[in-house]
C-alpha positions in Angstrom: -24.4 -3.5 70.5 -22.4 -5.4 67.8 -24.0 -7.3 65.0 -24.1 -11.0 65.8 -23.9 -14.1 63.6 -26.9 -16.5 63.6 -26.4 -19.9 62.0 -29.8 -21.5 61.2 -29.8 -25.2 60.6 -32.8 -27.3 59.2 -33.6 -30.7 57.9 -34.0 -30.4 54.0 -37.7 -30.6 54.0 -40.0 -27.7 53.1 -42.2 -28.1 56.1 -39.2 -27.8 58.4 -38.7 -24.2 57.3 -42.1 -23.3 58.9 -43.1 -24.2 62.5 -45.2 -21.1 62.4 -42.3 -18.8 61.8 -38.8 -20.4 61.6 -37.7 -19.1 58.2 -39.5 -15.9 58.8 -37.6 -15.4 62.1 -34.3 -15.6 60.1 -35.6 -13.1 57.6 -36.7 -10.7 60.4 -33.2 -10.9 62.0 -31.5 -10.2 58.7 -33.9 -7.2 58.1 -32.7 -5.8 61.4 -29.1 -5.9 60.3 -28.1 -9.1 62.0 -25.8 -11.5 60.1 -27.8 -14.7 59.2 -26.7 -17.8 57.4 -28.9 -20.8 56.6 -27.4 -24.3 56.3 -29.3 -27.4 55.1 -29.6 -29.8 52.2 -30.0 -28.4 48.6 -33.7 -29.3 48.4 -34.7 -26.2 50.4 -32.0 -23.9 49.0 -34.3 -22.1 46.5 -37.0 -21.5 49.2 -34.4 -19.9 51.5 -32.6 -17.9 48.9 -35.9 -16.6 47.6 -36.3 -14.9 50.9 -33.0 -13.1 50.6 -30.9 -15.2 52.9 -27.4 -16.6 52.2 -27.4 -20.4 52.1 -24.8 -23.1 52.4 -25.7 -26.5 51.1 -24.6 -29.3 53.4 -23.9 -32.8 52.0 -25.7 -34.2 55.1 -27.6 -32.9 58.1 -28.0 -36.2 59.8 -31.5 -36.8 58.4 -31.7 -39.5 55.8 -34.0 -40.0 52.8 -35.7 -43.3 52.8 -37.6 -44.8 49.8 -41.3 -43.9 49.9 -43.9 -46.4 51.1 -46.1 -47.9 48.4 -49.3 -45.9 48.0 -51.5 -48.9 48.6 -50.4 -49.6 52.2 -53.4 -49.4 54.5 -53.6 -46.4 56.8 -52.9 -48.2 60.1 -50.0 -50.2 58.6 -48.7 -47.0 57.0 -48.6 -45.2 60.4 -46.8 -48.2 62.1 -44.2 -48.4 59.4 -43.7 -44.6 59.4 -42.9 -44.8 63.1 -40.4 -47.6 62.5 -38.7 -45.8 59.7 -38.5 -42.5 61.6 -35.6 -43.9 63.8 -33.6 -44.8 60.7 -34.3 -41.5 59.1 -33.5 -39.3 62.1 -31.0 -41.1 64.5 -28.5 -43.0 62.5 -24.9 -42.8 64.0 -22.9 -42.7 60.8 -25.3 -40.1 59.2 -24.9 -37.8 62.2 -21.1 -38.3 62.1 -21.0 -37.2 58.4 -23.3 -34.3 59.2 -21.2 -33.1 62.1 -18.0 -33.1 60.0 -19.7 -31.0 57.4 -21.2 -28.5 59.8 -18.0 -28.3 61.8 -16.2 -27.0 58.7 -18.8 -24.3 58.2 -18.7 -23.3 61.9 -14.9 -23.0 61.9 -15.0 -20.9 58.8 -17.9 -18.6 59.6 -17.7 -18.5 63.5 -21.3 -18.0 64.5 -22.3 -16.5 67.8 -25.5 -18.6 68.1 -26.8 -21.7 66.5 -30.6 -21.8 65.8 -32.2 -25.2 65.0 -35.6 -26.7 64.4 -36.5 -29.7 66.5 -35.3 -32.4 64.0 -32.0 -30.8 63.1 -30.0 -33.0 65.4 -26.6 -32.1 64.0 -27.1 -28.5 65.2 -27.3 -29.8 68.8 -24.1 -31.9 68.5 -22.3 -29.0 66.9 -23.4 -26.5 69.6 -22.0 -28.9 72.2 -18.7 -29.5 70.4 -18.0 -25.8 69.9 -19.5 -24.6 73.2 -22.0 -22.4 71.4 -25.5 -21.4 72.7 -28.3 -23.2 71.0 -31.8 -21.8 70.3 -34.6 -24.2 69.4 -37.5 -22.9 67.2 -40.7 -24.8 67.0 -41.4 -27.1 70.0 -41.5 -25.9 73.6 -39.2 -27.3 76.2 -41.0 -29.2 79.0 -42.3 -32.6 80.1 -43.9 -34.2 77.2 -46.5 -37.0 77.7 -45.1 -40.5 78.2 -45.9 -43.3 75.7 -49.5 -44.4 76.0 -49.1 -48.0 74.9 -46.6 -50.9 75.4 -45.8 -50.7 71.7 -45.0 -47.0 71.9 -42.9 -47.6 75.0 -40.8 -50.2 73.0 -40.3 -47.7 70.2 -39.3 -45.0 72.7 -36.7 -47.2 74.4 -35.3 -48.1 71.0 -35.0 -44.4 70.2 -33.2 -43.7 73.5 -30.7 -46.5 72.8 -30.1 -45.1 69.4 -29.5 -41.6 70.8 -26.8 -43.2 73.1 -25.2 -44.9 70.1 -25.0 -41.6 68.3 -23.5 -39.8 71.3 -20.9 -42.5 71.7 -20.0 -42.4 68.0 -19.5 -38.7 68.2 -17.7 -38.7 71.5 -20.1 -36.2 73.0 -22.3 -36.2 76.1 -25.6 -34.9 74.5 -25.7 -31.7 76.4 -28.5 -30.3 74.2 -30.6 -33.5 74.2 -33.2 -34.8 76.5 -34.0 -38.5 76.4 -37.0 -38.6 78.8 -39.7 -39.5 77.8 -38.2 -39.7 74.3 -35.2 -38.1 72.5 -35.6 -34.5 71.7 -33.3 -31.4 71.2 -33.5 -29.1 74.1 -31.8 -25.8 74.9 -31.3 -24.2 78.3 -31.2 -20.8 76.6 -34.4 -20.4 74.6 -37.1 -22.3 72.9 -39.0 -19.9 70.5 -42.6 -21.1 69.9 -45.1 -19.4 67.7 -48.2 -20.5 69.7 -49.5 -19.3 73.1 -48.3 -21.3 76.1 -51.7 -22.8 76.9 -52.0 -24.3 73.4 -49.8 -27.1 74.7 -52.5 -28.7 77.0 -51.0 -32.1 76.6 -47.6 -31.2 78.1 -47.2 -32.1 81.8 -44.9 -29.1 82.3 -43.5 -26.1 80.4 -39.9 -25.0 81.2 -39.0 -21.4 82.0 -36.8 -20.8 78.9 -39.8 -21.0 76.5 -40.8 -17.8 74.7 -44.2 -17.8 73.2 -45.0 -15.4 70.3 -48.2 -16.6 68.6 -48.4 -15.2 65.0 -49.8 -12.4 62.9 -51.6 -12.4 59.5 -49.5 -11.6 56.4 -50.4 -9.4 53.6 -50.7 -11.1 50.2 -50.3 -9.8 46.7 -52.1 -12.8 45.2 -55.6 -11.9 43.9 -58.4 -13.8 45.7 -59.9 -16.8 43.9 -63.6 -16.6 42.7 -65.9 -18.0 45.3 -69.6 -19.1 45.3 -69.7 -22.0 47.9 -68.0 -22.9 51.2 -64.3 -23.4 50.4 -62.4 -26.1 52.1 -58.6 -26.5 51.8 -57.5 -30.2 51.8 -53.7 -30.8 52.3 -51.1 -33.1 53.8 -48.5 -30.4 53.8 -45.5 -30.3 51.5 -43.6 -33.6 51.9 -45.2 -36.7 53.3 -48.3 -36.5 51.1 -48.5 -40.0 49.7 -52.1 -40.9 50.8 -54.4 -40.6 47.9 -57.3 -42.0 49.9 -57.1 -38.9 52.2 -57.5 -36.4 49.4 -60.2 -38.5 47.6 -62.3 -39.2 50.6 -62.2 -35.6 51.9 -62.9 -34.1 48.5 -65.9 -36.3 47.8 -67.4 -35.6 51.2 -67.0 -31.8 50.6 -68.6 -32.1 47.2 -71.5 -34.2 48.7 -72.1 -31.3 51.2 -72.1 -28.7 48.5 -68.7 -27.3 49.2 -65.7 -26.4 47.0 -62.6 -28.5 47.7 -59.2 -26.9 47.2 -56.7 -29.8 46.9 -53.1 -29.0 47.6 -50.9 -32.0 46.9 -47.4 -30.7 47.5 -44.4 -31.4 45.4 -43.0 -34.3 47.2 -40.5 -37.0 46.0 -42.1 -39.2 48.7 -45.4 -39.4 46.9 -44.9 -40.9 43.4 -48.1 -41.3 41.5 -50.1 -39.2 43.9 -51.3 -36.7 41.4 -52.2 -39.4 38.9 -54.2 -41.4 41.5 -56.2 -38.3 42.7 -56.8 -37.1 39.1 -58.2 -40.4 38.1 -60.7 -40.4 41.0 -61.5 -36.7 40.8 -61.1 -35.7 37.1 -63.2 -32.5 37.3 -61.2 -30.9 40.2 -58.1 -28.7 39.8 -55.0 -30.0 41.7 -52.5 -27.6 43.2 -48.9 -28.2 44.2 -48.8 -25.1 46.4 -50.9 -22.2 47.5 -50.1 -18.9 49.3 -51.6 -19.4 52.7 -51.8 -15.6 53.3 -54.0 -15.3 50.2 -56.1 -18.4 50.6 -56.8 -18.7 54.4 -58.9 -15.5 54.7 -61.2 -17.1 52.1 -61.6 -20.5 53.8 -64.5 -22.0 55.7 -62.5 -25.0 56.8 -59.1 -26.6 56.5 -58.7 -30.4 56.4 -55.1 -31.4 57.1 -52.6 -33.7 58.8 -51.8 -31.7 61.9 -48.5 -30.2 60.7 -47.4 -27.3 62.8 -47.3 -24.9 59.9 -50.9 -25.5 58.7 -52.2 -25.7 62.3 -50.5 -22.4 63.0 -52.0 -20.8 59.9 -55.5 -22.0 60.7 -55.2 -20.4 64.2 -53.8 -17.1 62.8 -56.6 -16.7 60.3 -59.4 -18.1 62.6 -60.3 -21.1 60.4 -61.9 -24.2 61.9 -59.9 -27.4 61.4 -60.4 -31.1 60.7 -57.2 -32.9 61.6 -56.3 -36.4 60.4 -52.9 -37.1 61.9 -50.6 -39.4 60.1 -47.4 -39.6 62.1 -45.2 -38.1 64.8 -46.3 -35.0 66.7 -49.3 -34.6 64.4 -51.3 -36.7 66.9 -50.5 -34.1 69.6 -51.7 -31.3 67.4 -54.9 -33.1 66.9 -55.4 -33.3 70.6 -54.8 -29.6 71.0 -57.3 -28.7 68.3 -59.9 -30.9 70.0 -59.1 -29.4 73.4 -59.2 -25.8 72.1 -62.6 -26.4 70.5 -61.4 -25.0 67.2 -61.9 -28.2 65.3 -62.3 -32.0 65.3 -60.0 -34.9 64.6 -60.0 -38.5 63.5 -57.5 -41.3 62.7 -56.9 -42.2 59.1 -58.4 -45.7 59.8 -61.7 -44.0 60.8 -62.0 -42.1 57.6 -65.1 -43.7 56.0 -67.3 -41.8 53.6 -70.0 -41.4 56.3 -67.5 -40.2 58.9 -66.0 -37.7 56.5 -69.4 -36.2 55.9 -70.4 -36.2 59.5 -67.3 -34.3 60.7 -67.2 -31.8 57.8 -70.9 -31.1 58.2 -70.5 -30.5 61.9 -67.6 -28.0 61.4 -69.5 -26.1 58.7 -72.8 -25.9 60.4 -71.9 -25.3 64.0 -70.8 -21.6 64.4 -69.1 -22.2 67.7 -66.1 -23.7 66.0 -65.5 -20.6 64.0 -66.2 -18.4 67.0 -63.6 -20.2 69.0 -61.2 -20.1 66.1 -61.6 -16.4 65.8 -61.0 -16.0 69.5 -57.7 -17.9 69.1 -56.8 -15.7 66.2 -57.0 -12.7 68.4 -54.8 -14.4 71.0 -52.2 -15.3 68.3 -52.2 -11.7 67.1 -51.7 -10.3 70.7 -48.7 -12.5 71.3 -46.6 -10.6 68.8 -45.5 -13.1 66.2 -42.1 -13.2 64.3 -41.3 -9.5 64.5 -41.6 -9.5 68.3 -39.5 -12.7 68.6 -36.7 -11.1 66.5 -36.7 -7.9 68.5 -36.5 -9.8 71.8 -33.6 -12.0 70.6 -31.6 -9.0 69.4 -32.3 -7.0 72.6 -31.3 -9.7 75.0 -27.8 -10.4 76.0 -28.5 -14.1 76.2 -30.7 -15.6 73.4 
């Protein structure tokens, strides 16, 4: 079997290298002798090159940077404005046209056999259609997602569908690799690679047959463990959209009130100006981390408090750690529902995060052993599904991706 060429495309955000195994899948393919090239914005170049992959910086991938919201915007208003801004960030016709021109030049020069995309790399779907290349989507499963639950959400979805039609018309393409119902999403008839078991997605009305579910496995770490004397709780909003000081402050104070040790990971985000200063003023005696090695830290955790990002949710399941999910935007609300349904944690909306509610939920998760028991059960299921190495092996062995 000849070596094939795999072109991976991502939005230039650190969290969009994850999805439980996106970047790791590219590394695993390269380790097996496949030719792999990663294309994205320069912000993530260092992270990709550090893993030994060749990288081509693109001037645009269709996703646009928008100015950060002020840090004093109330939680409910912040969530509403984030939803409004998502359309401008993700589905802007001229931005997609520029991105397609840039990616087209790369495809014509490198001539990949497959294009691999994460769910928000819309330009990859347009390029796959233009050049009649098969597309693999990594991260979200294909299927029937739940319809909007409120009239306001329905209005937002209809606006997104109209915008998708505008983009397709601007590019002169049909949108072969897009599905507009119930909302716009990249979809592939070939394969969706997902690093969770199929029944994690309890909120989906249907799962399509091209999905491949691989779970995830623990990674070895060379980082020495941190000293520990009390229950340790990781508090994070991921790597990028971290600009909510109240989240970090409220969670940390509740953990301290319950005798725990908060580990605050703030990220290194251009979207969160003044975050570190605000948290440091409120919590002057706590160390603040930009980043931690999940493989080193998660085996030491009693609880993780986070936003519902797929990468952090995935790590918590892999290492069997109970979760408290406070979703802020997008599909994070779906992850919160899945955590609740699986019994591996609890969730609340940012607007509900009063000091009392913080303490109640954290205490319940620390004191009720059933949460950790169920989390450990899910860790075994994640391990049994094979993880990244099994996904890479299956993609290489199959004639179709």
